[in-house]
VEXDRENRO-936571 format. One record per residue (C-alpha): residue number from 1; residue in three letters; x, y, z. Coordinates in pm, 1 decimal, always signed. Each point is the difference from the previous one (the first is absolute). Example, Ala and Ser with C-alpha at 12.3 -4.5 7.8 and 13.67 -1.06 7.14 Angstrom:
REM residues 2
<atom 1 Ala <+1230.0 -450.0 +780.0>>
<atom 2 Ser <+137.0 +344.0 -66.0>>
//
This chain:
REM residues 281
<atom 1 Met <+15859.4 +23242.5 +22285.4>>
<atom 2 Thr <+59.3 -268.8 +258.8>>
<atom 3 Asp <+366.1 -63.4 +68.4>>
<atom 4 Pro <+87.9 -304.3 -221.6>>
<atom 5 Ser <+268.2 -107.8 +246.1>>
<atom 6 Asp <-249.6 -29.5 +287.0>>
<atom 7 Pro <-61.6 -372.3 +63.2>>
<atom 8 Ser <-292.5 +87.4 +225.5>>
<atom 9 Gly <-207.2 +132.1 -291.7>>
<atom 10 Lys <-319.2 -204.9 +10.7>>
<atom 11 Ala <-37.6 -28.0 -376.0>>
<atom 12 Arg <+354.8 -125.5 -43.4>>
<atom 13 Arg <-28.5 -258.3 +273.4>>
<atom 14 Glu <-324.4 -120.9 -149.5>>
<atom 15 Phe <+159.4 -28.7 -343.2>>
<atom 16 Leu <+300.3 -191.7 +126.0>>
<atom 17 Arg <-224.3 -237.3 +192.8>>
<atom 18 Arg <-191.6 -69.3 -318.0>>
<atom 19 Leu <+322.9 -39.4 -196.3>>
<atom 20 Gly <+144.2 -244.8 +250.9>>
<atom 21 Gly <-326.6 -189.5 +19.5>>
<atom 22 Gly <+13.5 -67.8 -371.6>>
<atom 23 Ala <+337.1 -174.1 +16.6>>
<atom 24 Ala <-134.7 -351.1 -30.9>>
<atom 25 Ala <-217.9 +88.2 -295.9>>
<atom 26 Ala <+278.1 +189.9 -175.2>>
<atom 27 Cys <+248.5 -283.4 +38.3>>
<atom 28 Thr <-236.1 -260.1 -147.7>>
<atom 29 Gly <-155.8 +197.3 -279.4>>
<atom 30 Ala <-76.2 +340.2 -145.6>>
<atom 31 Leu <-229.8 +226.0 +194.5>>
<atom 32 Ala <-294.2 +163.4 -172.2>>
<atom 33 Gly <-124.5 +358.1 -22.6>>
<atom 34 Ala <+139.3 +243.5 +252.2>>
<atom 35 Gly <+156.3 -288.6 +191.1>>
<atom 36 Ala <+223.4 -70.8 -297.1>>
<atom 37 Leu <+153.4 +341.6 +53.2>>
<atom 38 Gly <+87.5 -64.1 +362.8>>
<atom 39 Ala <-314.7 +73.6 +199.5>>
<atom 40 Ala <-76.8 -355.0 +104.9>>
<atom 41 Gln <-261.8 -55.9 +267.7>>
<atom 42 Gly <+80.8 -147.2 +333.1>>
<atom 43 Val <+180.0 +24.1 +327.5>>
<atom 44 Glu <-119.2 +192.6 +304.4>>
<atom 45 Ala <+230.6 +192.4 +234.8>>
<atom 46 Lys <-41.6 +254.2 +276.7>>
<atom 47 Ala <-85.7 +326.0 -171.9>>
<atom 48 Asp <+112.8 +204.6 +299.2>>
<atom 49 Asp <+343.5 -158.2 +23.2>>
<atom 50 Ala <+258.7 +213.6 -182.6>>
<atom 51 Asp <+238.4 -293.9 -14.2>>
<atom 52 Ala <-258.2 -252.4 -121.9>>
<atom 53 Ser <+154.8 -230.6 -254.3>>
<atom 54 Pro <-193.2 -47.4 -326.4>>
<atom 55 Val <+43.0 -377.8 +10.5>>
<atom 56 Pro <-43.2 -228.0 +303.8>>
<atom 57 Gly <+337.2 -122.2 +119.8>>
<atom 58 Tyr <+186.8 +265.2 -197.1>>
<atom 59 Asp <+156.4 +298.8 +175.5>>
<atom 60 Trp <+95.4 +263.3 -253.6>>
<atom 61 Arg <+208.8 +184.5 +259.1>>
<atom 62 Lys <+252.6 -284.9 -1.7>>
<atom 63 His <+76.9 +15.8 -372.8>>
<atom 64 Arg <+147.7 +237.0 -255.6>>
<atom 65 Trp <-6.6 -156.7 -343.4>>
<atom 66 Gly <+256.0 +49.6 -274.8>>
<atom 67 Phe <+63.7 -127.9 -351.8>>
<atom 68 Gly <+315.3 -79.3 -197.5>>
<atom 69 Val <+68.1 -46.9 -370.6>>
<atom 70 Asp <+313.7 -169.3 -133.9>>
<atom 71 Ala <+23.0 +102.4 -364.4>>
<atom 72 Thr <+300.6 -228.7 -48.7>>
<atom 73 Lys <-231.8 -297.7 +48.8>>
<atom 74 Cys <-315.1 +106.2 -185.3>>
<atom 75 Ile <-50.0 -193.6 -325.8>>
<atom 76 Gly <-302.5 +192.9 -124.2>>
<atom 77 Cys <-232.6 -299.2 +9.0>>
<atom 78 Leu <-287.8 +223.7 +118.6>>
<atom 79 Arg <-150.1 -270.3 +223.3>>
<atom 80 Cys <-13.1 +264.9 +271.9>>
<atom 81 Val <-217.1 +224.5 -214.0>>
<atom 82 Glu <-243.7 -277.4 -83.6>>
<atom 83 Ala <-16.2 -119.5 +361.1>>
<atom 84 Cys <-74.5 +352.3 +121.5>>
<atom 85 Lys <-282.1 +36.5 -250.0>>
<atom 86 Arg <-160.7 -324.8 +112.3>>
<atom 87 Glu <+46.1 +60.1 +371.6>>
<atom 88 Asn <-130.6 +356.3 +4.4>>
<atom 89 Ser <-258.7 -9.5 -278.5>>
<atom 90 Val <+183.7 +262.2 -204.7>>
<atom 91 Pro <-175.1 +59.9 -336.7>>
<atom 92 Gly <+100.6 -273.6 -242.2>>
<atom 93 Asp <+153.5 +214.4 -271.8>>
<atom 94 Ala <+342.7 +130.5 -95.3>>
<atom 95 His <-52.9 +349.2 +135.8>>
<atom 96 His <-69.5 -34.6 +374.1>>
<atom 97 Phe <+263.6 -134.2 +239.8>>
<atom 98 Arg <+81.6 +10.4 +369.8>>
<atom 99 Thr <+350.5 -122.4 -80.8>>
<atom 100 Trp <+189.5 -10.0 -326.3>>
<atom 101 Val <+343.9 -80.1 -141.6>>
<atom 102 Glu <+215.7 +225.0 -215.1>>
<atom 103 Arg <+277.1 -117.5 -233.9>>
<atom 104 Tyr <+312.1 +213.6 -40.7>>
<atom 105 Val <+216.0 -72.3 -304.7>>
<atom 106 Tyr <+326.4 +173.1 -93.9>>
<atom 107 Leu <+94.8 -47.7 -362.9>>
<atom 108 Glu <+349.6 +38.2 -135.6>>
<atom 109 Gly <+72.2 +365.4 -82.4>>
<atom 110 Glu <-295.0 +137.3 +196.7>>
<atom 111 Glu <+42.4 +187.6 +327.2>>
<atom 112 Arg <-356.8 -27.5 +128.2>>
<atom 113 Ala <-199.1 -312.2 +73.5>>
<atom 114 Arg <-298.6 -106.3 -203.2>>
<atom 115 Ile <-286.8 -62.8 +241.2>>
<atom 116 Asp <-317.2 -200.4 -43.6>>
<atom 117 Ser <-244.7 -191.9 +217.6>>
<atom 118 Gln <-273.1 -259.5 -41.1>>
<atom 119 Gln <-234.9 +283.8 -102.3>>
<atom 120 Asp <+199.0 +67.0 -319.2>>
<atom 121 Pro <-207.7 -83.2 -313.2>>
<atom 122 Val <+278.3 -218.6 -139.7>>
<atom 123 Asn <+7.8 -203.6 +320.5>>
<atom 124 Ile <-378.9 -28.6 +7.4>>
<atom 125 Ala <+8.7 -132.2 -355.8>>
<atom 126 Ala <+271.0 -249.6 +96.0>>
<atom 127 Ser <-211.3 -139.8 +283.0>>
<atom 128 Gly <-306.8 -31.3 -218.8>>
<atom 129 Ser <-225.5 +98.9 +288.1>>
<atom 130 Glu <-64.0 +297.5 +227.1>>
<atom 131 Arg <-32.0 -240.9 +293.0>>
<atom 132 Glu <+340.8 -166.3 -41.7>>
<atom 133 Tyr <+323.7 +194.0 -11.7>>
<atom 134 Arg <+328.3 -54.5 -181.2>>
<atom 135 Phe <+299.9 +201.5 -115.0>>
<atom 136 Ala <+48.7 -23.4 -376.6>>
<atom 137 Asn <+343.8 -110.6 -114.3>>
<atom 138 Arg <+43.3 +323.3 -192.2>>
<atom 139 Tyr <+375.4 +26.1 +58.6>>
<atom 140 Lys <+100.3 -343.7 -124.8>>
<atom 141 Asp <+191.0 +146.1 -296.7>>
<atom 142 Ala <+132.8 +308.4 +179.9>>
<atom 143 Lys <+334.7 +50.2 +168.8>>
<atom 144 Val <-96.7 +24.3 +365.5>>
<atom 145 Glu <+261.5 +127.5 +244.2>>
<atom 146 Lys <-214.7 -32.8 +312.3>>
<atom 147 Ala <-356.9 -86.6 +90.5>>
<atom 148 Phe <-198.4 -56.0 +319.2>>
<atom 149 Phe <-356.0 -8.2 +132.4>>
<atom 150 Val <-135.9 +219.8 +279.3>>
<atom 151 Pro <-319.5 -93.3 +187.4>>
<atom 152 Lys <-194.3 +304.2 +119.3>>
<atom 153 Leu <-288.1 +56.8 +240.6>>
<atom 154 Cys <-126.5 +245.8 +260.2>>
<atom 155 Asn <+290.8 +108.7 +219.5>>
<atom 156 His <-212.6 +36.7 +316.1>>
<atom 157 Cys <+188.3 +315.3 +85.9>>
<atom 158 Thr <+63.9 +121.7 +351.0>>
<atom 159 His <-117.6 +345.3 -114.3>>
<atom 160 Pro <-245.1 -86.3 -280.3>>
<atom 161 Ala <-101.0 +287.6 -227.1>>
<atom 162 Cys <-319.7 -184.8 -89.9>>
<atom 163 Val <-123.5 +12.6 +359.9>>
<atom 164 Gln <+65.7 +373.4 +23.4>>
<atom 165 Val <-213.0 +88.7 -303.0>>
<atom 166 Cys <-301.3 -226.8 +62.3>>
<atom 167 Pro <-285.8 +239.8 +86.2>>
<atom 168 Val <-210.6 -261.5 +183.0>>
<atom 169 Gly <+260.4 -213.7 +179.0>>
<atom 170 Ala <-81.1 -305.9 -210.9>>
<atom 171 Thr <+369.4 -77.4 -41.9>>
<atom 172 Tyr <+208.6 -21.2 +315.0>>
<atom 173 Lys <+287.2 -176.4 +172.7>>
<atom 174 Thr <-60.7 -283.2 +246.3>>
<atom 175 Glu <+182.6 -45.3 +329.9>>
<atom 176 Asp <+220.0 -272.1 -156.3>>
<atom 177 Gly <+114.7 +217.8 -288.2>>
<atom 178 Val <-229.4 -98.5 -286.7>>
<atom 179 Val <-171.1 +267.3 -211.3>>
<atom 180 Val <-353.1 -113.9 -82.5>>
<atom 181 Ile <-316.0 +134.5 -162.1>>
<atom 182 Asp <-348.5 -25.5 +144.9>>
<atom 183 His <-204.6 -22.8 -318.3>>
<atom 184 Lys <-318.4 +63.7 +193.5>>
<atom 185 Tyr <+115.4 +358.7 +57.4>>
<atom 186 Cys <+194.2 +60.3 -323.1>>
<atom 187 Ile <-179.0 +259.3 -215.9>>
<atom 188 Gly <+205.0 -65.4 -313.0>>
<atom 189 Cys <+159.3 +345.5 -19.2>>
<atom 190 Arg <+332.4 -156.8 -106.5>>
<atom 191 Tyr <+208.4 +252.0 +194.8>>
<atom 192 Cys <+198.3 -290.6 +146.7>>
<atom 193 Val <+64.6 -143.5 -346.6>>
<atom 194 Gln <+152.3 +330.5 -106.6>>
<atom 195 Ala <+192.3 +51.8 +324.9>>
<atom 196 Cys <+182.6 -334.9 -1.6>>
<atom 197 Pro <+351.5 +61.7 -138.7>>
<atom 198 Tyr <+35.7 -369.1 -87.3>>
<atom 199 Gly <-306.8 -47.0 -218.1>>
<atom 200 Ala <-110.1 -278.9 +232.2>>
<atom 201 Arg <-371.2 +85.3 +2.7>>
<atom 202 Phe <-268.4 -39.9 -264.0>>
<atom 203 Phe <-366.8 +83.9 -35.2>>
<atom 204 Asn <-247.3 -286.5 -10.1>>
<atom 205 Glu <-265.2 +122.2 -243.6>>
<atom 206 Glu <-242.2 -280.8 +79.4>>
<atom 207 His <-20.9 +86.4 +370.5>>
<atom 208 Gly <+84.8 +370.3 -24.1>>
<atom 209 Val <+284.3 -14.6 +253.2>>
<atom 210 Ser <+378.4 +16.1 +12.9>>
<atom 211 Asp <+192.9 -321.5 +59.6>>
<atom 212 Lys <+353.4 -119.8 +69.4>>
<atom 213 Cys <+215.3 -266.1 +164.9>>
<atom 214 Glu <-76.7 -52.9 +369.4>>
<atom 215 Trp <+262.8 -271.5 +56.1>>
<atom 216 Cys <-294.0 -243.3 +13.2>>
<atom 217 Tyr <-97.5 +133.2 +341.8>>
<atom 218 His <-263.2 -270.2 +35.0>>
<atom 219 Arg <+280.0 -257.1 -26.6>>
<atom 220 Ile <+282.3 +151.4 +204.5>>
<atom 221 Thr <-225.1 +54.8 +303.2>>
<atom 222 Lys <-57.1 -376.0 -6.6>>
<atom 223 Gly <+371.1 -85.7 -14.2>>
<atom 224 Leu <+5.9 -56.7 -376.9>>
<atom 225 Leu <+223.1 +159.5 -261.6>>
<atom 226 Pro <-127.2 +239.7 -265.0>>
<atom 227 Ala <-109.9 -197.6 -305.8>>
<atom 228 Cys <+276.7 +143.0 -220.4>>
<atom 229 Val <+269.0 -104.9 +247.9>>
<atom 230 Glu <-142.8 -347.5 +40.9>>
<atom 231 Val <-0.8 -82.4 -373.1>>
<atom 232 Cys <+340.4 +145.3 -94.6>>
<atom 233 Pro <+206.6 -299.8 -116.4>>
<atom 234 Val <+339.0 +164.9 +59.4>>
<atom 235 Gly <-46.4 +193.1 +323.9>>
<atom 236 Ala <+26.5 +340.1 -165.0>>
<atom 237 Arg <-270.7 +137.4 +230.1>>
<atom 238 Val <+58.7 +9.9 +375.3>>
<atom 239 Phe <-246.0 +86.7 +275.3>>
<atom 240 Gly <+10.5 +11.2 +376.0>>
<atom 241 Asp <-16.4 +183.3 +329.1>>
<atom 242 Leu <+253.7 +280.2 +44.0>>
<atom 243 Lys <-37.7 -30.5 +377.3>>
<atom 244 Asp <+136.4 -354.7 -18.1>>
<atom 245 Arg <+375.0 +15.6 -60.2>>
<atom 246 Gln <+2.3 -355.5 -133.5>>
<atom 247 Ser <-290.2 +42.1 -241.6>>
<atom 248 Pro <+67.6 -38.7 -375.1>>
<atom 249 Ile <-33.2 +372.7 -62.7>>
<atom 250 Ser <+225.5 +98.4 +291.0>>
<atom 251 Leu <+268.4 -239.8 -121.0>>
<atom 252 Phe <-45.5 +122.1 -356.7>>
<atom 253 Ile <+61.2 +360.2 +103.3>>
<atom 254 Arg <+287.8 -85.0 +234.0>>
<atom 255 Asn <+183.4 -226.3 -244.1>>
<atom 256 Asn <-34.8 +207.6 -315.7>>
<atom 257 Arg <+70.1 +350.1 -119.5>>
<atom 258 Val <-362.5 +98.0 -47.2>>
<atom 259 Gln <-154.6 +312.2 -142.9>>
<atom 260 Val <-347.9 +147.0 -32.6>>
<atom 261 Leu <-165.4 +170.3 -295.8>>
<atom 262 Lys <-11.6 +379.6 -15.4>>
<atom 263 Pro <+137.0 +70.0 +347.9>>
<atom 264 Glu <+4.0 +370.5 -85.1>>
<atom 265 Thr <-381.4 +15.0 +28.0>>
<atom 266 Gly <+18.5 -39.1 +377.7>>
<atom 267 Asn <-267.3 -271.5 +0.6>>
<atom 268 Ala <+238.6 -251.5 +162.2>>
<atom 269 Pro <-99.1 -318.6 -189.1>>
<atom 270 Asn <-8.5 -338.2 +173.0>>
<atom 271 Val <+80.1 -202.9 -311.2>>
<atom 272 Tyr <+375.0 -65.1 -21.9>>
<atom 273 Tyr <+183.6 -87.5 -321.1>>
<atom 274 Val <+318.1 -181.7 -91.1>>
<atom 275 Gly <+151.1 -14.5 -349.0>>
<atom 276 Ile <-148.3 +309.5 -163.2>>
<atom 277 Asp <+177.7 +299.2 -154.3>>
<atom 278 Lys <-68.1 +370.0 -39.7>>
<atom 279 Glu <-243.6 -50.6 -287.9>>
<atom 280 Val <-252.4 -159.4 +234.9>>
<atom 281 Ser <-236.2 +243.7 +169.4>>
//
């Protein structure tokens, strides 16, 4: 298998050029077919240049992206989930998500939290549609001691287990720290889905490939924010360049006592949380 960390791999450079070239189309409307899954047609670059950037004017060697989540701010509105679906052409049902939100509720007299997400049947019924998402007010008559919402997504790990198990190198890590999938090469074996300790990947039955959050790579290489970050009304999601000490994510990490999910796995996640407790994993 080709080394997934090798930026000089011809197939990977070609994929990233196509992905970057589809930025304009992705930002103005949903892409169709394979392009909707991230293999947009487009930009040329020197195939023999190991440092060739996938997007004109963008140097991936100068960036290292990171993501922050402030659970003390999240209100569970799920606008992020809906925006992600629209931006990335994720199947329009209540069972496939690149990002999702979990609700943790501690009731009086109970030691463990009750956990649900927008995929819960009760919440689907409350929304009245599999294309719009709401949390049902199921605890209105209960004695709640504590409750909070936790947005989740791919952690874009420094040592991603998903990359290690992919038998064809379809999933790999870019030079700027984003774990992506080249759906042109994905064979649908689902090894990566099983290997991810965070449950951040799903299988797209229609296209026969695995899928996940890519931090809206087509947007961030153009200087835009991921769709979920852009629509959050309370600033619960933070994104930026870890190489820039004054970026939103660098300030978020420096000014808060952050933590990552499942540090014991050794994957070294690059999504940093504030305001969660031990129940969150």
